[in-house]
Every structure is written in C-alpha cells, then in structure tokens.
mmCIF file of the C-alpha atoms, coordinates in Angstrom:
data_MODEL
# 
_entry.id   MODEL 
# 
loop_
_atom_site.group_PDB 
_atom_site.id 
_atom_site.type_symbol 
_atom_site.label_atom_id 
_atom_site.label_alt_id 
_atom_site.label_comp_id 
_atom_site.label_asym_id 
_atom_site.label_entity_id 
_atom_site.label_seq_id 
_atom_site.pdbx_PDB_ins_code 
_atom_site.Cartn_x 
_atom_site.Cartn_y 
_atom_site.Cartn_z 
_atom_site.occupancy 
_atom_site.B_iso_or_equiv 
_atom_site.pdbx_formal_charge 
_atom_site.auth_seq_id 
_atom_site.auth_comp_id 
_atom_site.auth_asym_id 
_atom_site.auth_atom_id 
_atom_site.pdbx_PDB_model_num 
ATOM 1  C CA . UNK A 1 1  ? -31.979 -12.180 -31.135 1.00 0.00 ? 1  UNK A CA 1 
ATOM 2  C CA . UNK A 1 2  ? -28.318 -11.678 -31.932 1.00 0.00 ? 2  UNK A CA 1 
ATOM 3  C CA . UNK A 1 3  ? -25.666 -13.675 -30.086 1.00 0.00 ? 3  UNK A CA 1 
ATOM 4  C CA . UNK A 1 4  ? -23.770 -10.489 -29.167 1.00 0.00 ? 4  UNK A CA 1 
ATOM 5  C CA . UNK A 1 5  ? -26.832 -8.988  -27.474 1.00 0.00 ? 5  UNK A CA 1 
ATOM 6  C CA . UNK A 1 6  ? -27.297 -11.512 -24.673 1.00 0.00 ? 6  UNK A CA 1 
ATOM 7  C CA . UNK A 1 7  ? -27.301 -8.809  -21.969 1.00 0.00 ? 7  UNK A CA 1 
ATOM 8  C CA . UNK A 1 8  ? -30.204 -6.981  -23.633 1.00 0.00 ? 8  UNK A CA 1 
ATOM 9  C CA . UNK A 1 9  ? -32.235 -10.207 -23.921 1.00 0.00 ? 9  UNK A CA 1 
ATOM 10 C CA . UNK A 1 10 ? -31.994 -11.074 -20.202 1.00 0.00 ? 10 UNK A CA 1 
ATOM 11 C CA . UNK A 1 11 ? -35.063 -10.557 -18.042 1.00 0.00 ? 11 UNK A CA 1 
ATOM 12 C CA . UNK A 1 12 ? -32.900 -9.927  -15.005 1.00 0.00 ? 12 UNK A CA 1 
ATOM 13 C CA . UNK A 1 13 ? -29.110 -9.734  -15.251 1.00 0.00 ? 13 UNK A CA 1 
ATOM 14 C CA . UNK A 1 14 ? -27.048 -11.876 -12.901 1.00 0.00 ? 14 UNK A CA 1 
ATOM 15 C CA . UNK A 1 15 ? -25.049 -10.192 -10.138 1.00 0.00 ? 15 UNK A CA 1 
ATOM 16 C CA . UNK A 1 16 ? -21.864 -10.839 -12.124 1.00 0.00 ? 16 UNK A CA 1 
ATOM 17 C CA . UNK A 1 17 ? -23.265 -8.862  -15.060 1.00 0.00 ? 17 UNK A CA 1 
ATOM 18 C CA . UNK A 1 18 ? -25.024 -6.143  -13.071 1.00 0.00 ? 18 UNK A CA 1 
ATOM 19 C CA . UNK A 1 19 ? -22.071 -5.377  -10.780 1.00 0.00 ? 19 UNK A CA 1 
ATOM 20 C CA . UNK A 1 20 ? -19.211 -6.184  -13.177 1.00 0.00 ? 20 UNK A CA 1 
ATOM 21 C CA . UNK A 1 21 ? -17.407 -2.859  -12.619 1.00 0.00 ? 21 UNK A CA 1 
ATOM 22 C CA . UNK A 1 22 ? -17.508 -3.255  -8.831  1.00 0.00 ? 22 UNK A CA 1 
ATOM 23 C CA . UNK A 1 23 ? -16.351 -6.881  -8.967  1.00 0.00 ? 23 UNK A CA 1 
ATOM 24 C CA . UNK A 1 24 ? -13.529 -6.162  -11.417 1.00 0.00 ? 24 UNK A CA 1 
ATOM 25 C CA . UNK A 1 25 ? -12.337 -3.292  -9.225  1.00 0.00 ? 25 UNK A CA 1 
ATOM 26 C CA . UNK A 1 26 ? -12.396 -5.427  -6.073  1.00 0.00 ? 26 UNK A CA 1 
ATOM 27 C CA . UNK A 1 27 ? -10.536 -8.296  -7.756  1.00 0.00 ? 27 UNK A CA 1 
ATOM 28 C CA . UNK A 1 28 ? -7.888  -5.929  -9.169  1.00 0.00 ? 28 UNK A CA 1 
ATOM 29 C CA . UNK A 1 29 ? -7.206  -4.190  -5.833  1.00 0.00 ? 29 UNK A CA 1 
ATOM 30 C CA . UNK A 1 30 ? -7.573  -7.221  -3.533  1.00 0.00 ? 30 UNK A CA 1 
ATOM 31 C CA . UNK A 1 31 ? -4.242  -8.095  -1.912  1.00 0.00 ? 31 UNK A CA 1 
ATOM 32 C CA . UNK A 1 32 ? -5.540  -10.342 0.892   1.00 0.00 ? 32 UNK A CA 1 
ATOM 33 C CA . UNK A 1 33 ? -5.213  -14.160 0.831   1.00 0.00 ? 33 UNK A CA 1 
ATOM 34 C CA . UNK A 1 34 ? -7.998  -16.011 -0.981  1.00 0.00 ? 34 UNK A CA 1 
ATOM 35 C CA . UNK A 1 35 ? -9.454  -19.405 -0.079  1.00 0.00 ? 35 UNK A CA 1 
ATOM 36 C CA . UNK A 1 36 ? -8.938  -22.110 -2.731  1.00 0.00 ? 36 UNK A CA 1 
ATOM 37 C CA . UNK A 1 37 ? -11.341 -21.617 -5.639  1.00 0.00 ? 37 UNK A CA 1 
ATOM 38 C CA . UNK A 1 38 ? -12.267 -18.032 -4.699  1.00 0.00 ? 38 UNK A CA 1 
ATOM 39 C CA . UNK A 1 39 ? -11.586 -15.010 -6.959  1.00 0.00 ? 39 UNK A CA 1 
ATOM 40 C CA . UNK A 1 40 ? -11.685 -12.594 -3.998  1.00 0.00 ? 40 UNK A CA 1 
ATOM 41 C CA . UNK A 1 41 ? -10.627 -12.639 -0.377  1.00 0.00 ? 41 UNK A CA 1 
ATOM 42 C CA . UNK A 1 42 ? -13.291 -12.837 2.344   1.00 0.00 ? 42 UNK A CA 1 
ATOM 43 C CA . UNK A 1 43 ? -12.728 -9.144  3.167   1.00 0.00 ? 43 UNK A CA 1 
ATOM 44 C CA . UNK A 1 44 ? -13.372 -8.186  -0.480  1.00 0.00 ? 44 UNK A CA 1 
ATOM 45 C CA . UNK A 1 45 ? -16.531 -10.333 -0.515  1.00 0.00 ? 45 UNK A CA 1 
ATOM 46 C CA . UNK A 1 46 ? -17.707 -8.531  2.645   1.00 0.00 ? 46 UNK A CA 1 
ATOM 47 C CA . UNK A 1 47 ? -16.955 -5.151  1.047   1.00 0.00 ? 47 UNK A CA 1 
ATOM 48 C CA . UNK A 1 48 ? -18.899 -6.189  -2.097  1.00 0.00 ? 48 UNK A CA 1 
ATOM 49 C CA . UNK A 1 49 ? -21.979 -7.167  -0.076  1.00 0.00 ? 49 UNK A CA 1 
ATOM 50 C CA . UNK A 1 50 ? -21.927 -4.360  2.514   1.00 0.00 ? 50 UNK A CA 1 
ATOM 51 C CA . UNK A 1 51 ? -20.507 -1.583  0.321   1.00 0.00 ? 51 UNK A CA 1 
ATOM 52 C CA . UNK A 1 52 ? -17.907 1.038   1.136   1.00 0.00 ? 52 UNK A CA 1 
ATOM 53 C CA . UNK A 1 53 ? -20.167 3.705   2.693   1.00 0.00 ? 53 UNK A CA 1 
ATOM 54 C CA . UNK A 1 54 ? -20.445 5.680   -0.538  1.00 0.00 ? 54 UNK A CA 1 
ATOM 55 C CA . UNK A 1 55 ? -16.731 6.455   -0.598  1.00 0.00 ? 55 UNK A CA 1 
ATOM 56 C CA . UNK A 1 56 ? -14.818 5.592   -3.743  1.00 0.00 ? 56 UNK A CA 1 
ATOM 57 C CA . UNK A 1 57 ? -11.262 4.525   -3.123  1.00 0.00 ? 57 UNK A CA 1 
ATOM 58 C CA . UNK A 1 58 ? -8.581  6.070   -5.308  1.00 0.00 ? 58 UNK A CA 1 
ATOM 59 C CA . UNK A 1 59 ? -8.443  2.789   -7.233  1.00 0.00 ? 59 UNK A CA 1 
ATOM 60 C CA . UNK A 1 60 ? -12.084 2.035   -7.895  1.00 0.00 ? 60 UNK A CA 1 
ATOM 61 C CA . UNK A 1 61 ? -15.772 2.939   -7.905  1.00 0.00 ? 61 UNK A CA 1 
ATOM 62 C CA . UNK A 1 62 ? -18.200 3.363   -5.039  1.00 0.00 ? 62 UNK A CA 1 
ATOM 63 C CA . UNK A 1 63 ? -19.357 -0.101  -3.962  1.00 0.00 ? 63 UNK A CA 1 
ATOM 64 C CA . UNK A 1 64 ? -23.139 -0.124  -3.537  1.00 0.00 ? 64 UNK A CA 1 
ATOM 65 C CA . UNK A 1 65 ? -24.572 -1.799  -0.417  1.00 0.00 ? 65 UNK A CA 1 
ATOM 66 C CA . UNK A 1 66 ? -26.523 -4.900  -1.433  1.00 0.00 ? 66 UNK A CA 1 
ATOM 67 C CA . UNK A 1 67 ? -27.688 -6.156  1.963   1.00 0.00 ? 67 UNK A CA 1 
ATOM 68 C CA . UNK A 1 68 ? -29.445 -4.105  4.631   1.00 0.00 ? 68 UNK A CA 1 
ATOM 69 C CA . UNK A 1 69 ? -29.673 -6.149  7.782   1.00 0.00 ? 69 UNK A CA 1 
ATOM 70 C CA . UNK A 1 70 ? -27.621 -7.880  10.459  1.00 0.00 ? 70 UNK A CA 1 
ATOM 71 C CA . UNK A 1 71 ? -23.948 -7.464  9.489   1.00 0.00 ? 71 UNK A CA 1 
ATOM 72 C CA . UNK A 1 72 ? -22.865 -10.297 11.788  1.00 0.00 ? 72 UNK A CA 1 
ATOM 73 C CA . UNK A 1 73 ? -25.024 -12.680 9.723   1.00 0.00 ? 73 UNK A CA 1 
ATOM 74 C CA . UNK A 1 74 ? -22.975 -11.788 6.627   1.00 0.00 ? 74 UNK A CA 1 
ATOM 75 C CA . UNK A 1 75 ? -19.745 -12.377 8.555   1.00 0.00 ? 75 UNK A CA 1 
ATOM 76 C CA . UNK A 1 76 ? -20.966 -15.800 9.724   1.00 0.00 ? 76 UNK A CA 1 
ATOM 77 C CA . UNK A 1 77 ? -22.061 -16.722 6.194   1.00 0.00 ? 77 UNK A CA 1 
ATOM 78 C CA . UNK A 1 78 ? -18.648 -15.808 4.735   1.00 0.00 ? 78 UNK A CA 1 
ATOM 79 C CA . UNK A 1 79 ? -16.795 -17.759 7.443   1.00 0.00 ? 79 UNK A CA 1 
ATOM 80 C CA . UNK A 1 80 ? -19.053 -20.779 6.861   1.00 0.00 ? 80 UNK A CA 1 
ATOM 81 C CA . UNK A 1 81 ? -18.458 -20.653 3.102   1.00 0.00 ? 81 UNK A CA 1 
ATOM 82 C CA . UNK A 1 82 ? -14.680 -20.570 3.733   1.00 0.00 ? 82 UNK A CA 1 
ATOM 83 C CA . UNK A 1 83 ? -14.954 -23.929 5.494   1.00 0.00 ? 83 UNK A CA 1 
ATOM 84 C CA . UNK A 1 84 ? -15.893 -27.234 3.941   1.00 0.00 ? 84 UNK A CA 1 
ATOM 85 C CA . UNK A 1 85 ? -19.415 -26.963 5.355   1.00 0.00 ? 85 UNK A CA 1 
ATOM 86 C CA . UNK A 1 86 ? -22.468 -25.912 3.413   1.00 0.00 ? 86 UNK A CA 1 
ATOM 87 C CA . UNK A 1 87 ? -24.360 -22.718 4.186   1.00 0.00 ? 87 UNK A CA 1 
ATOM 88 C CA . UNK A 1 88 ? -27.956 -23.257 5.239   1.00 0.00 ? 88 UNK A CA 1 
ATOM 89 C CA . UNK A 1 89 ? -30.195 -20.208 5.473   1.00 0.00 ? 89 UNK A CA 1 
ATOM 90 C CA . UNK A 1 90 ? -33.283 -20.741 7.624   1.00 0.00 ? 90 UNK A CA 1 
ATOM 91 C CA . UNK A 1 91 ? -36.246 -18.458 8.162   1.00 0.00 ? 91 UNK A CA 1 
ATOM 92 C CA . UNK A 1 92 ? -38.642 -16.227 6.313   1.00 0.00 ? 92 UNK A CA 1 
ATOM 93 C CA . UNK A 1 93 ? -37.376 -15.075 2.902   1.00 0.00 ? 93 UNK A CA 1 
ATOM 94 C CA . UNK A 1 94 ? -36.639 -11.383 2.492   1.00 0.00 ? 94 UNK A CA 1 
# 
C-alpha cells in the first residue's frame, strides 16, 4: 500500500472524506456565527445533515440528505452540542 493511496485502502471512508465537497462548500459560504471550536455554524450543520432539497445554491453543490427521520431530533441534538452538555442518544439503533 502506498502512503498517497490511503483513501483507496479504506474499508469505509469517514464522513469528512466521503462528503468533502459538500463540507468545503458549506464552510466557504457559511456567514453565521460559529460556537467555539466549530468549523461551521449550527445552521450549516443542520443543512449538511438534512440537505438542501436537491437544489444547488449558486455557490455550491447539492447537499445530500443524510438523515431521514424526525427533524426536531436533529435540532435538539445540535442545540445540545452547542452547550457544555454531552449528547446522549437513547433507543433502538437505526
């Protein structure tokens, strides 16, 4: 295995690798305030997770929806992560 071919050697790429174009676009166009230690604002994180309804903005690609479920749960998770409290997910996986 060559050092430059790490992506090809991965069994499953991380989200940062798999969605690099989407993340780079969101970071570049994000003008909202960011919590300390975050690369994106909470609204950009929400857009990354829930997508942009298949509509590409003039400044970036279509953001694919990554979660199909209760949208309010995503909002609560983002708000919790903005605080100094940990996020605990309870229930059946999937």
